[in-house]
N, C-alpha and C positions, 0 to 999 in steps of 0.2 A: 519683263521683270520676273525674278524668281519667286515662286509661290510656296508658302507653307500652310498646311491645313491643320488647324488646332481644333480638336474635339474634346469637350470637357463635360463632366457630369457634375452639376451644381449641388447634388445631394450627397456626393462622396465625402467620406471622412467628416471633418468638422465643418464642412461647407464653406470654408473661407477662401478657397482658390479664386472665387469670383472677384474678390477684392484685389487680386494680383494680376487680373487679366490685362489691365492697361500696361503694367510693367512688362509682361510677356511680349505684347505687341511692340512696345517701345524698343526693347532689346533687339528683336529681329528686324524691325523696320530700319533701325540705324545701320544695319549691315546690308541693307538693300533688298530685304525680303518683303513681299506683300503677304500679310497674314489674313487668311480666311478663317472665320470662327463659326463652329457649329455647337450650339448649346443643347444638350440632351434634355428631353422632357419626360419621355416614358421609355421603359425598357424596349429595345428593339429598334428604336428610331435611328441610332447611330449606324447600325448595319444597313438600314434602308437608305440612309443618306449616302453612305459609301457606294452602295450599289448603283444609285442614280447619278452620282456626280462624275463628271469627266475629269480624269486625273492626268491628262496629257501634259499640262504645264506645272504640275505639282512635283516638287523635289523631295518632300518628306511629309510624313503625317506625325503630328504630336498629339498625345492623348493625356489628359489630366483626370485622374480618378484612381480608384482602387483596382485590385486584381480582376474583379468582375467586369469593370469597365474596359480594362485592357483586353480581356477575353473576348468581349463582343466585337471590338474593333479588329482584333487579330483574325477572328473567325470570318468576318466579312472580307478582309483583305485576301485570305487564302482561298475562300470560296469563289471569289471573283478574279483570282489570279492577279492581284495588285502587288507587284514586286517593288515596293518603295520602302525605304528605311523608316522605322518607327522609333520615335522618342517618347519616353514615359516620364511625365511629371508626377511624382508621388503625392497624390492628394487624397488617398484613401485612409482607412483606419490602420491597417497593418503595413501595407507597402513593402512586403518582404521581397517580392520579385524585383521591384525597382531598386531596393537597397542592395540586392545581390548583383545588380548591374552597375552599382557605384553611385546611385542617386539617393542620397539621404542628407538630412541636415537642413540648412537654410535654403529657401526657395531661390534666392538670388544666386547662390553657388550652383544649384542644380541647373538653372537656366543658362548660366555661362558654360557649364559643362556640356549641356545639350547643344549649344551653339557651336561648340568645337566640332561636333558631328563626327566623332570617331566611331567607326562602324564595324560591326562583326555580324556573324550569322549564328543563330541558335536553333536548337531542335524544338519541335512542337509535337504534342501527343494528339491522337485522334481516337476518342472512345465512341465507337459506333459512328454516328454522324456529327458528334460534337468535338470541337477542337479544344485543347487546353495547353496553356503555357507553363503552368506551375505544377498542379497536382490533381489527381483524381482519387477519391477515397470512398469508403463505406464503413459503417459501424460507428464507433466512438468518435473518430475524427470528423465525420460528417456532422455529428451533433454539435461539435465544438465550433466548426468553421462556418456552417451554413446558417447564418443568422440574418434576419431582415435588416435592411438599411436603416430603418427607423430605430431599431434596437441598438444597432452598431453606433449610430450617431449619438444616442442617448448615453450609452455606457462605455463606448470606446472598446478597448481590448478586453475589458472585463466581461463584455457581453458573451463572448465565446466561452470563457471559463465558467461563467454562471450556467450557461446552457449545458455545457459538458458535465458539470457537477450534478445537475438535476437528472440528465439523461443516463448518467453512469449507473444509477440505481435501477434503471429500467433496461439495462444492457441485456440483449438477447443474442447469445452466441449463434453462429451460423456455420453450417457444414459447407465448405467450399471445395471446388475442384479448380486448381490453378495450373494452367499449362504455359510453359515457356521453354524455348530452345529444345523442343522435342521431348521434354520431361513433364510428367503430370504429377502434381502434388494434391493430396486429399487430406483434409483435416478440419477440425472445428476451431474457428477463429472468432475472436472478439471484434476485430476490425482489420482493415488494411489501408495502406496509403501507397499510391503509385506516383512517384515524384520525379521531377526534372533535376536529378542529382548534380548534373554538371553546373547548373546555375548556382546551386547551393554550396559549391566548393571552390576554393581558390585554385583555379587551373583552367584548362580548356573549357570554353563555354559550349562546345558541341562535342558529344561523344557518340551520338547516334543511338544511345540507349537510355532508358529510364530505369529507376530502381523501385521494386515493389518490396514493401516491408509489411508483414502480417503477423499479428500477435495471437498466440494460442488462446482460445476462448474457453476451453474446458479445464484450464489450469489456473483459474483466478485464485488469488490468495497466495501468500508466500513472500518471496523476495521482491522488493520494489527497486527497479532500476530505470535508468533512462533507456527508452527504446533504442535509440541510435544517437551517437554523439552529435551528428549533424542535424538531428530532428528532435531537439529537446521539447517534445510536445507536452510533457508532464510526467509525473512519476506513475507510470502504468504498472499495476500490480500483476505480475506474471511469474511463472515458474517454469523450470526446464521441462520440455516435452518433446514429442516426436510427431512427425507426419509420415504418411505412407506414400511412397513414390512407386511408379510402375516398375522401376529398375531396382527396387529394394527399399530399405528404410533409411530415411534421411533425418539426421538429428537436427533439431531446431535449437540453436544455442540460446539459452536464457529465455526460451519460449517464443523466439522470434524467427520467422522464416524470411530470408532476404534473398532476392533474385534480381539480376540485372539482365535486360534483354531489349530487343527492338520490337517484340511482339508478345502480347499476353492474351490468353483466353480465360476468362473468369466466370465460373458458373456456380449457381446455388444448388446443392444437393438436398439440403434440409434447412428449414428456417421457419420459426413460428410466424413471422411476418414478412411481407415483401421487402427485399433489400434494395433501397434506393441509394444511388451514388451521389457524390458531391463533386462538382467540377469547378475549380478555380473560385471557390467560395460561394457558388450557387448550386441549387439542387439540379441533379442530372438524371439520366434514365435509370430504370431498375436493372438489376442483373438478370440475365447473363449479359456479358459485355466483352466485345473484342477490341483490344487496344493496339494500335499501330503507332510507332514512332516515326515521324517525318524528319529525317536529318537535315539540319541547316535550312529549314523551310522558311525561316523568318529573318529579315535584316533588321537589326536594332542598333541604336546608338548606345554606347556605354562609356563609363569613365574608369579606365583601367587603374589609375592611381588610387582613386577613392575606393574602388572595388577591393584592392589589396588591403587598404587600411581598414575596411569594413570587416574583413575576415580576420585581420590581426586583432581587432578589438573583440570580435566574437570569441576567438581562441583564448584571449586573456580573461574574458568574463565567464568562460565555461565553468559550470558547477562540477565539483568532484562527484564521482560515483558514490552512491550510498552503500556503506558496508552492511551486509545482512545481519551481522552480530549486533549492530547498533540500531536496527530497525525499530524495535519496540521499547528499548530501554536506553534513553539518552540522558546523560548526566551533565550538569554544568561543569566546566573545566575546573573551577575553584573547588567545587564540592568533591569532585573525583580526586583532586590533588590532596585534599584534607583526609579523604578516606584512605588513600595510599600511605600517607604519613602515619595515620593511626594504626594501620595494619603493620607497618614496619616497626613502630614503637612496641606494639603488642608482641611481635615475634622476638624482638630484642629482649623484652622483659621475660618472656617464657624461656629463652635461652639462658639468661642469667640465673633464673630460678632453678633450672635444671642443673646448672653448674654448681650452685650452692648446695643442692641436695646431694650431689655426688661427693662433694668435699665432706659433708656431715657424715655420709655413709662410711667413707674411708676412716674418719676419726673413730667412729663407733666400732670398727673392726680391729682396732689395736688392743691387744690383751692388757688386762689391768696389771699394774705394777711394772710395766716395761719402762726401762730408763731411756732417756734421750740418746745415750751412748749406744744402747742395743738397737734402737731404731735406725741410728746412723749406720751401724755395722750391717744391719739387715738390708 
């Protein structure tokens, strides 16, 4: 009989996946699969289970949890060279990685899509000895995303925003040296994020490269913009600046350095405190860090139809960029319209008054005793 291994984290997200466990088993059992289930109890036990378990008869691994849960399973699979397709049941708080693969919405629909077992390969990052499927970051992003499971479960998505708002006041810029594709960039940055951009865009799921986006840290204050259209992480306050490259000066558009490569070397030159990274929602090692991209290292199930629909909805819901001129003075549309009407009325009144004065002046310039006939002849 064909085997499916289901690994789930009962503490992920709103913790309700356990109530759907029987439905998962039912769907796959009806199609002739024997489902083996492993329930995680403590961090690290999923990796240990994968290491010890014989996978000879297993056709696929399914994991139910958030990005951190997925990360632990993927790391164990790559570490022990288990080349099986991975299906992701979005049961975490954010589930952004699963959504980008086309799994969002109702559990029933996700399970049916997983059962279709449409497979592709995706890239994986390796930061030092840590694997990551979604992103690696340091600075403000780390404060927003690296929140304990208990806090996530209590406050949901708001947990990250709350943590980020508190830590933003304590933001300590860091002087970094970033090397990619033979070029070295040096600058003072507030934060950086190194992300699997192929997953987050509607196109090929594997490009062999990840994208690094770093915001200037000594230019805080000024225009507020979205960092990157595909990464609306919040209205980050930045201003146009420059960084120094070994081959000259490289301009950083709107205070953002953006690089795409298959290898990065990130080092701290100056910082008031040690710079700790965040990897797939969990705390990672301190800088310095060498990051290598492993192209098509992981087999995953995805839902191509829903994936396209996901990005179509995302495009439609995208917020417009904030205009700098309206950053600090925003008027209600009705109030602004009344003001414009009042201004136009005032200009019209002033123009009429000026015209009346000109007519009076012309009348006063006519010599006394001049007859209408003389005026006509004149």
